[in-house]
Residue frames as qw, qx, qy, qz and C-alpha x, y, z in Angstrom:
[[0.843, 0.505, 0.181, -0.042, 13.75, 48.12, 29.68],
 [0.390, 0.826, -0.386, 0.129, 17.05, 49.82, 28.76],
 [0.382, -0.595, 0.681, -0.191, 18.73, 48.08, 31.68],
 [0.859, 0.063, 0.495, -0.113, 17.45, 44.69, 30.49],
 [0.728, 0.682, -0.053, 0.047, 18.78, 45.38, 26.96],
 [0.112, 0.804, -0.552, 0.190, 22.21, 46.30, 28.31],
 [0.609, -0.380, 0.667, -0.199, 22.27, 43.22, 30.53],
 [0.894, 0.326, 0.298, -0.077, 21.30, 41.03, 27.60],
 [0.555, 0.778, -0.269, 0.119, 24.09, 42.50, 25.47],
 [0.194, -0.710, 0.642, -0.214, 26.60, 41.98, 28.28],
 [0.789, -0.129, 0.582, -0.149, 25.63, 38.33, 28.61],
 [0.838, 0.528, 0.136, 0.014, 25.84, 37.75, 24.85],
 [0.298, 0.841, -0.425, 0.154, 29.21, 39.48, 24.64],
 [0.425, -0.551, 0.691, -0.196, 30.56, 37.37, 27.49],
 [0.861, 0.112, 0.483, -0.113, 29.18, 34.18, 25.94],
 [0.705, 0.705, -0.071, 0.038, 30.63, 35.06, 22.53],
 [0.045, 0.797, -0.581, 0.159, 34.05, 35.68, 24.06],
 [0.639, -0.306, 0.687, -0.165, 33.93, 32.30, 25.81],
 [0.864, 0.391, 0.305, -0.089, 32.82, 30.62, 22.59],
 [0.550, 0.794, -0.241, 0.089, 35.57, 32.20, 20.49],
 [0.062, -0.746, 0.623, -0.228, 38.31, 31.71, 23.07],
 [0.352, -0.311, 0.848, -0.245, 37.54, 28.28, 24.53],
 [0.215, -0.010, -0.892, -0.397, 35.03, 26.61, 22.22],
 [0.562, -0.351, -0.442, -0.605, 31.49, 25.31, 22.45],
 [0.667, -0.310, -0.651, 0.185, 32.02, 23.21, 25.58],
 [0.305, -0.032, -0.403, 0.862, 33.01, 26.30, 27.58],
 [0.295, -0.266, -0.137, -0.907, 29.61, 27.95, 27.12],
 [0.330, -0.405, -0.835, 0.172, 27.84, 26.71, 30.22],
 [0.233, -0.838, -0.321, -0.376, 25.25, 28.84, 31.96],
 [0.653, -0.677, -0.108, 0.322, 27.45, 28.97, 35.06],
 [0.595, -0.100, 0.202, 0.772, 30.51, 30.13, 33.10],
 [0.147, 0.580, 0.386, 0.702, 28.52, 32.70, 31.15],
 [0.403, -0.855, -0.296, -0.140, 26.92, 34.12, 34.29],
 [0.670, -0.536, 0.002, 0.513, 30.32, 34.38, 35.96],
 [0.486, 0.114, 0.304, 0.811, 31.87, 36.10, 32.94],
 [0.018, -0.633, -0.396, -0.665, 28.95, 38.52, 32.59],
 [0.076, 0.080, -0.521, 0.846, 28.66, 39.22, 36.31],
 [0.593, -0.211, -0.124, -0.767, 25.00, 38.19, 36.59],
 [0.476, -0.128, 0.785, -0.374, 23.05, 35.62, 38.58],
 [0.119, 0.094, 0.935, 0.320, 21.55, 32.54, 36.83],
 [0.240, 0.636, 0.675, -0.287, 17.92, 33.75, 37.32],
 [0.165, 0.723, -0.115, -0.661, 18.76, 36.82, 35.24],
 [0.016, 0.296, -0.800, -0.522, 20.06, 34.67, 32.37],
 [0.130, 0.308, 0.941, 0.053, 17.03, 32.39, 32.50],
 [0.217, 0.705, 0.436, -0.516, 14.65, 35.34, 32.59],
 [0.191, 0.686, -0.290, -0.640, 16.21, 36.86, 29.46],
 [0.282, 0.394, -0.766, -0.423, 16.86, 33.68, 27.43],
 [0.867, -0.081, -0.166, -0.463, 14.57, 31.02, 28.89],
 [0.913, -0.292, 0.265, 0.101, 17.17, 28.25, 29.07],
 [0.461, -0.469, 0.533, 0.532, 20.55, 27.26, 27.66],
 [0.481, 0.375, 0.669, 0.425, 19.08, 26.47, 24.24],
 [0.133, 0.940, 0.314, 0.020, 17.54, 29.93, 24.16],
 [0.316, -0.815, 0.281, 0.395, 20.94, 31.41, 24.99],
 [0.523, -0.140, 0.661, 0.519, 22.59, 29.42, 22.19],
 [0.380, 0.676, 0.571, 0.268, 19.96, 30.54, 19.69],
 [0.035, -0.990, -0.078, 0.116, 20.50, 34.15, 20.71],
 [0.469, -0.607, 0.455, 0.452, 24.26, 33.62, 20.50],
 [0.542, 0.252, 0.647, 0.474, 23.88, 32.37, 16.91],
 [0.194, 0.904, 0.356, 0.138, 21.89, 35.53, 16.11],
 [0.311, -0.890, 0.163, 0.290, 24.62, 37.58, 17.76],
 [0.600, -0.204, 0.563, 0.531, 27.17, 35.90, 15.50],
 [0.417, 0.593, 0.544, 0.422, 25.25, 37.02, 12.41],
 [0.057, -0.986, -0.148, 0.044, 25.09, 40.55, 13.77],
 [0.461, -0.672, 0.378, 0.439, 28.87, 40.59, 14.19],
 [0.561, 0.116, 0.641, 0.512, 29.35, 39.12, 10.72],
 [0.280, 0.821, 0.456, 0.199, 26.99, 41.68, 9.19],
 [0.204, -0.934, 0.075, 0.285, 28.95, 44.59, 10.69],
 [0.471, -0.423, 0.570, 0.524, 32.13, 43.30, 9.04],
 [0.469, 0.379, 0.687, 0.405, 30.38, 42.64, 5.73],
 [0.138, 0.937, 0.321, 0.000, 28.82, 46.11, 5.62],
 [0.325, -0.812, 0.242, 0.420, 32.25, 47.62, 6.25],
 [0.640, 0.048, 0.567, 0.516, 33.53, 46.13, 2.98],
 [0.252, 0.660, -0.067, -0.705, 31.64, 48.69, 0.91],
 [0.789, 0.414, 0.439, 0.117, 31.84, 48.23, -2.85],
 [0.275, -0.420, 0.439, 0.745, 34.07, 49.06, -5.79],
 [0.503, 0.493, -0.223, -0.673, 33.38, 49.58, -9.49],
 [0.422, 0.268, -0.832, -0.242, 34.10, 45.89, -10.14],
 [0.791, -0.284, 0.122, -0.528, 31.33, 43.59, -8.84],
 [0.918, 0.114, -0.373, 0.074, 33.39, 40.45, -9.51],
 [0.363, 0.378, -0.555, 0.646, 36.21, 41.81, -7.37],
 [0.442, -0.381, 0.315, -0.749, 33.60, 42.59, -4.70],
 [0.933, -0.109, -0.205, -0.273, 32.39, 38.97, -4.86],
 [0.720, 0.236, -0.519, 0.396, 35.94, 37.86, -4.14],
 [0.009, 0.399, -0.473, 0.786, 36.14, 40.21, -1.15],
 [0.738, -0.289, 0.073, -0.606, 32.81, 38.87, 0.18],
 [0.930, 0.046, -0.364, -0.007, 34.10, 35.32, -0.20],
 [0.508, 0.326, -0.543, 0.584, 37.40, 36.05, 1.55],
 [0.295, -0.412, 0.363, -0.782, 35.62, 37.78, 4.42],
 [0.877, -0.197, -0.100, -0.427, 33.25, 34.82, 4.84],
 [0.865, 0.115, -0.433, 0.228, 36.14, 32.35, 4.97],
 [0.276, 0.389, -0.493, 0.727, 38.21, 34.52, 7.32],
 [0.529, -0.410, 0.196, -0.717, 35.23, 35.01, 9.66],
 [0.942, -0.141, -0.187, -0.241, 34.60, 31.27, 9.84],
 [0.797, 0.175, -0.431, 0.386, 38.21, 30.28, 10.41],
 [0.133, 0.415, -0.433, 0.789, 38.82, 32.98, 13.01],
 [0.491, -0.173, 0.454, -0.723, 35.65, 32.05, 14.95],
 [0.327, 0.060, -0.894, -0.300, 35.09, 28.35, 14.18],
 [0.038, -0.298, -0.877, 0.374, 32.89, 27.58, 17.20],
 [0.277, 0.475, 0.247, -0.798, 30.70, 30.61, 16.52],
 [0.360, 0.310, -0.566, -0.674, 30.49, 29.74, 12.82],
 [0.233, -0.093, -0.963, -0.094, 29.37, 26.18, 13.55],
 [0.085, 0.418, 0.690, -0.585, 26.79, 27.50, 15.98],
 [0.314, 0.464, -0.052, -0.826, 25.50, 29.89, 13.29],
 [0.538, 0.369, -0.510, -0.560, 25.38, 27.44, 10.40],
 [0.465, 0.085, -0.880, -0.038, 25.34, 24.02, 12.01],
 [0.023, 0.035, 0.817, -0.575, 23.98, 22.12, 14.99],
 [0.061, -0.525, -0.823, -0.208, 20.49, 22.27, 13.49],
 [0.132, -0.774, -0.414, 0.460, 20.03, 25.83, 14.74],
 [0.369, 0.227, 0.342, 0.834, 20.75, 27.81, 11.54],
 [0.035, -0.711, -0.441, 0.546, 19.57, 31.37, 12.19],
 [0.267, 0.024, 0.436, 0.859, 19.87, 32.82, 8.69],
 [0.052, -0.663, -0.651, -0.366, 16.19, 33.81, 8.80],
 [0.302, -0.726, -0.318, 0.530, 16.89, 36.58, 11.30],
 [0.259, 0.955, 0.065, -0.131, 17.24, 40.17, 10.13],
 [0.195, -0.769, 0.540, 0.280, 21.04, 40.08, 10.30],
 [0.574, -0.061, 0.782, 0.235, 21.23, 36.66, 8.64],
 [0.538, 0.687, 0.487, 0.047, 18.94, 37.76, 5.81],
 [0.148, 0.964, -0.126, -0.180, 20.95, 40.93, 5.25],
 [0.402, -0.528, 0.665, 0.341, 24.24, 39.01, 4.97],
 [0.536, 0.282, 0.746, 0.277, 22.66, 37.03, 2.13],
 [0.309, 0.889, 0.315, -0.120, 21.11, 40.22, 0.78],
 [0.101, -0.833, 0.382, 0.388, 24.52, 41.84, 0.40],
 [0.428, -0.178, 0.805, 0.371, 25.76, 38.79, -1.51],
 [0.461, 0.574, 0.671, 0.085, 22.67, 38.78, -3.72],
 [0.190, 0.945, 0.086, -0.251, 23.00, 42.48, -4.53],
 [0.223, -0.646, 0.588, 0.431, 26.63, 41.98, -5.48],
 [0.445, 0.120, 0.838, 0.293, 25.69, 39.08, -7.76],
 [0.361, 0.791, 0.483, -0.107, 22.92, 41.27, -9.23],
 [0.030, 0.873, -0.246, -0.419, 25.54, 43.89, -10.13],
 [0.330, -0.276, 0.802, 0.414, 27.46, 41.18, -12.00],
 [0.409, 0.487, 0.765, 0.100, 24.25, 40.33, -13.86],
 [0.213, 0.905, 0.212, -0.301, 23.51, 43.96, -14.66],
 [0.083, -0.720, 0.509, 0.464, 26.97, 44.18, -16.24],
 [0.813, 0.431, -0.229, -0.316, 26.08, 41.25, -18.53],
 [0.219, 0.558, -0.790, 0.130, 28.66, 38.97, -16.90],
 [0.543, -0.164, 0.708, -0.420, 26.43, 36.31, -15.30],
 [0.179, 0.114, -0.895, -0.392, 25.75, 32.90, -16.88],
 [0.285, -0.408, -0.867, -0.027, 22.58, 32.16, -14.91],
 [0.312, -0.802, -0.327, -0.391, 19.89, 33.77, -12.79],
 [0.040, -0.643, 0.438, -0.627, 20.88, 35.88, -9.82],
 [0.778, -0.416, 0.222, -0.416, 19.06, 33.57, -7.40],
 [0.989, 0.074, -0.090, 0.094, 20.83, 30.45, -8.65],
 [0.542, 0.541, -0.351, 0.539, 24.24, 32.12, -8.70],
 [0.305, -0.642, 0.367, -0.600, 23.71, 33.44, -5.16],
 [0.915, -0.287, 0.143, -0.244, 22.78, 29.99, -3.90],
 [0.899, 0.276, -0.195, 0.279, 25.81, 28.42, -5.57],
 [0.271, 0.628, -0.393, 0.615, 28.19, 31.00, -4.14],
 [0.525, -0.561, 0.324, -0.552, 26.70, 30.72, -0.65],
 [0.980, -0.140, 0.041, -0.134, 26.59, 26.91, -0.61],
 [0.802, 0.360, -0.274, 0.390, 30.18, 26.57, -1.81],
 [0.028, 0.667, -0.397, 0.629, 31.37, 29.12, 0.73],
 [0.749, -0.454, 0.254, -0.410, 29.72, 27.16, 3.54],
 [0.993, 0.075, -0.075, 0.055, 31.23, 23.91, 2.29],
 [0.565, 0.540, -0.365, 0.506, 34.74, 25.32, 2.12],
 [0.212, -0.633, 0.417, -0.617, 34.63, 26.85, 5.61],
 [0.859, -0.324, 0.216, -0.332, 33.12, 23.77, 7.27],
 [0.936, 0.240, -0.178, 0.184, 35.63, 21.54, 5.48],
 [0.384, 0.582, -0.421, 0.580, 38.57, 23.66, 6.61],
 [0.477, -0.578, 0.347, -0.564, 37.25, 23.88, 10.19],
 [0.960, -0.175, 0.112, -0.189, 36.99, 20.08, 10.35],
 [0.834, 0.356, -0.238, 0.348, 40.62, 19.70, 9.18],
 [0.641, -0.600, -0.073, 0.474, 43.43, 20.14, 11.73],
 [0.112, 0.952, -0.106, -0.266, 45.20, 23.45, 10.97],
 [0.309, -0.566, 0.653, 0.397, 48.57, 21.82, 10.09],
 [0.445, 0.137, 0.840, 0.279, 46.81, 19.65, 7.49],
 [0.393, 0.760, 0.355, -0.378, 44.71, 22.36, 5.82],
 [0.571, 0.355, 0.427, 0.605, 45.17, 23.08, 2.13],
 [0.156, -0.522, -0.116, 0.831, 46.10, 26.76, 2.08],
 [0.076, 0.155, -0.485, -0.857, 44.96, 27.10, -1.54],
 [0.092, 0.388, 0.916, 0.038, 41.58, 25.39, -1.16],
 [0.133, 0.715, 0.433, -0.533, 39.55, 28.55, -0.62],
 [0.121, 0.595, -0.336, -0.720, 41.02, 30.39, -3.61],
 [0.002, -0.070, 0.898, 0.435, 40.63, 27.33, -5.86],
 [0.120, 0.511, 0.837, -0.156, 37.01, 26.86, -4.80],
 [0.156, 0.718, 0.182, -0.654, 36.24, 30.51, -5.47],
 [0.105, 0.436, -0.581, -0.679, 37.72, 30.36, -8.98],
 [0.059, 0.170, 0.961, 0.210, 35.71, 27.21, -9.69],
 [0.145, 0.670, 0.644, -0.339, 32.45, 28.88, -8.63],
 [0.093, 0.679, -0.109, -0.720, 33.38, 32.04, -10.54],
 [0.025, 0.206, -0.783, -0.587, 33.95, 30.07, -13.75],
 [0.073, 0.380, 0.922, 0.025, 30.56, 28.43, -13.23],
 [0.069, 0.754, 0.561, -0.336, 28.48, 31.55, -12.63],
 [0.080, 0.822, -0.076, -0.559, 30.21, 34.27, -14.69],
 [0.769, 0.633, 0.074, 0.041, 31.25, 34.76, -18.28],
 [0.314, 0.832, -0.403, 0.217, 34.76, 35.94, -17.43],
 [0.929, -0.163, -0.286, 0.170, 35.79, 33.42, -14.79],
 [0.688, -0.581, 0.001, 0.435, 39.29, 33.80, -13.41],
 [0.134, -0.758, 0.263, 0.582, 40.54, 36.58, -15.62],
 [0.469, 0.104, 0.721, 0.499, 40.48, 34.73, -18.95],
 [0.111, -0.011, -0.370, -0.922, 39.12, 36.57, -22.02],
 [0.528, 0.181, 0.426, -0.712, 35.36, 37.08, -21.64],
 [0.356, 0.232, 0.884, 0.193, 33.18, 34.46, -23.26],
 [0.074, -0.272, -0.505, -0.816, 30.84, 35.54, -26.09],
 [0.394, -0.013, 0.338, -0.854, 27.71, 37.23, -24.83],
 [0.080, -0.161, -0.974, -0.140, 25.08, 34.52, -24.45],
 [0.424, -0.517, -0.484, -0.564, 21.31, 34.36, -24.21],
 [0.636, -0.491, -0.537, 0.256, 21.73, 33.41, -20.53],
 [0.393, -0.233, -0.212, 0.864, 23.82, 36.48, -19.65],
 [0.110, -0.256, -0.294, -0.914, 21.50, 38.76, -21.64],
 [0.527, -0.534, -0.584, -0.312, 18.47, 37.29, -19.85],
 [0.579, -0.460, -0.455, 0.497, 20.06, 37.75, -16.43],
 [0.243, -0.056, -0.014, 0.968, 21.05, 41.33, -17.28],
 [0.269, -0.375, -0.424, -0.779, 17.56, 42.19, -18.56],
 [0.570, -0.537, -0.622, 0.017, 15.99, 40.63, -15.47],
 [0.470, -0.422, -0.329, 0.702, 18.03, 42.92, -13.21],
 [0.095, 0.090, 0.203, 0.970, 17.57, 45.98, -15.45],
 [0.383, -0.495, -0.542, -0.561, 13.79, 45.58, -15.31],
 [0.580, -0.550, -0.544, 0.254, 13.84, 45.03, -11.55],
 [0.400, -0.300, -0.167, 0.850, 15.91, 48.17, -10.96],
 [0.033, 0.242, 0.362, 0.900, 13.96, 50.32, -13.41],
 [0.186, 0.363, 0.649, -0.642, 10.60, 49.93, -11.64],
 [0.160, -0.009, -0.549, -0.820, 8.90, 50.09, -15.03],
 [0.469, 0.279, 0.583, -0.602, 5.11, 50.23, -15.09],
 [0.396, 0.320, -0.546, -0.666, 4.85, 49.19, -18.73],
 [0.454, -0.064, -0.875, -0.157, 3.77, 45.70, -17.62],
 [0.696, -0.531, -0.090, -0.475, 1.03, 44.63, -15.26],
 [0.457, -0.572, 0.635, -0.247, 2.08, 42.84, -12.09],
 [0.891, 0.054, 0.443, -0.087, 1.15, 39.44, -13.53],
 [0.725, 0.673, -0.085, 0.117, 2.93, 40.20, -16.82],
 [0.045, 0.808, -0.534, 0.243, 6.04, 41.31, -14.96],
 [0.666, -0.375, 0.614, -0.195, 6.00, 38.13, -12.84],
 [0.909, 0.319, 0.269, -0.016, 5.59, 35.97, -15.93],
 [0.527, 0.786, -0.265, 0.184, 8.41, 37.75, -17.76],
 [0.257, -0.718, 0.602, -0.236, 10.66, 37.42, -14.70],
 [0.838, -0.121, 0.521, -0.110, 9.97, 33.67, -14.63],
 [0.824, 0.554, 0.076, 0.091, 10.82, 33.36, -18.35],
 [0.267, 0.844, -0.403, 0.231, 14.04, 35.34, -17.96],
 [0.518, -0.556, 0.621, -0.194, 15.12, 33.26, -14.95],
 [0.903, 0.120, 0.411, -0.028, 14.50, 30.07, -16.96],
 [0.668, 0.717, -0.097, 0.177, 16.47, 31.40, -19.90],
 [0.047, -0.828, 0.503, -0.242, 19.28, 32.50, -17.60],
 [0.586, -0.407, 0.677, -0.182, 19.44, 29.04, -16.01],
 [0.905, 0.348, 0.002, -0.245, 18.91, 26.97, -19.18],
 [0.662, 0.556, -0.467, 0.189, 22.64, 26.52, -19.80],
 [0.307, -0.659, 0.566, -0.388, 23.58, 26.19, -16.13],
 [0.939, -0.115, 0.265, -0.184, 22.68, 22.48, -16.14],
 [0.835, 0.474, -0.165, 0.225, 25.37, 21.87, -18.75],
 [0.148, 0.763, -0.447, 0.443, 27.90, 23.85, -16.74],
 [0.499, -0.501, 0.584, -0.397, 27.44, 21.69, -13.64],
 [0.020, 0.332, -0.935, -0.126, 27.70, 18.41, -15.57],
 [0.734, 0.189, 0.471, -0.452, 24.25, 16.97, -16.22],
 [0.604, 0.081, 0.734, 0.300, 23.89, 14.37, -18.93],
 [0.050, -0.089, 0.509, 0.854, 23.76, 15.26, -22.61],
 [0.118, -0.484, -0.805, -0.322, 20.18, 14.10, -22.84],
 [0.214, -0.728, -0.503, 0.414, 19.15, 16.46, -20.05],
 [0.154, -0.445, 0.162, 0.867, 20.89, 19.38, -21.74],
 [0.021, -0.135, -0.707, -0.694, 19.17, 18.59, -24.99],
 [0.179, -0.627, -0.757, -0.032, 15.83, 18.33, -23.22],
 [0.208, -0.664, -0.276, 0.663, 16.45, 21.67, -21.51],
 [0.086, -0.239, 0.401, 0.880, 17.26, 23.28, -24.85],
 [0.111, -0.350, -0.785, -0.499, 14.11, 21.88, -26.43],
 [0.198, -0.664, -0.652, 0.307, 12.06, 23.10, -23.47],
 [0.100, -0.571, -0.028, 0.815, 13.17, 26.67, -24.21],
 [0.056, 0.167, -0.579, -0.796, 12.74, 26.44, -28.00],
 [0.473, -0.205, -0.659, -0.547, 9.62, 24.27, -28.06],
 [0.366, -0.236, 0.568, -0.698, 7.54, 24.52, -24.86],
 [0.036, 0.172, 0.984, -0.020, 5.55, 21.45, -23.90],
 [0.215, -0.516, -0.614, -0.557, 1.83, 21.46, -24.54],
 [0.449, -0.668, -0.538, 0.252, 1.18, 22.03, -20.84],
 [0.341, -0.429, -0.062, 0.834, 3.39, 25.08, -20.72],
 [0.053, 0.180, 0.483, 0.856, 2.02, 26.39, -24.01],
 [0.297, -0.647, -0.650, -0.266, -1.50, 26.12, -22.65],
 [0.446, -0.633, -0.374, 0.510, -0.42, 27.93, -19.50],
 [0.252, -0.223, 0.159, 0.928, 1.11, 30.77, -21.48],
 [0.083, -0.393, -0.606, -0.687, -1.94, 31.06, -23.72],
 [0.354, -0.688, -0.629, 0.077, -4.03, 31.43, -20.60],
 [0.344, -0.534, -0.168, 0.754, -2.10, 34.57, -19.70],
 [0.163, 0.083, 0.425, 0.887, -2.79, 36.19, -23.05]]
């Protein structure tokens, strides 16, 4: 068993080196076997076929990324830590473009693996620290999704652009744009007045961290849903929805529809 694990790691390491050095087309089963010093039957026994090898190689990419992300640690400033997470993500993608595309593209996204989930978990926990400090404009989940989606877009856009034509300031500009959208302090400007949204996001995280037993499980779930909705109520305006939609969202918070009112009464 231990021998099989070591052989599997050797094959993945050899395949990753080929991928990073020569690109996706270089990762043939013959080339990987030659680089790893194994016979094709060994590769097929461990990975099934080439698609199985590529799936495992995508997982391996997330494991490598996770090691680098864990090494970042954290500081006393969660917003600064968000910037460091962002920069690491961009640097990882641009230094290993073929691996990055294999991880996030080609229809074989492997973010549901343990390593992939933990890379998102680190981002979410950093965003949660921003919320706990009262500096988030929206729910932690929404802010995490926005940060992650924009990071992917920036990296894939830069990878698809020939290096001499890349905008060197694109990554930093994109980060500041996302930061202004999700936080109250944006790019170093004076903090905005404390809002209902930031208070709701902060309370949501404070309750989650406290482990309070003052509420039943159903009450806690209901309160969490209300706080997430309050935290996200103003986010629609921030991302440019129409005035009518913003007004409707505001009325939904102040004056719940009859259906929602009935649903809440049912919980009482």
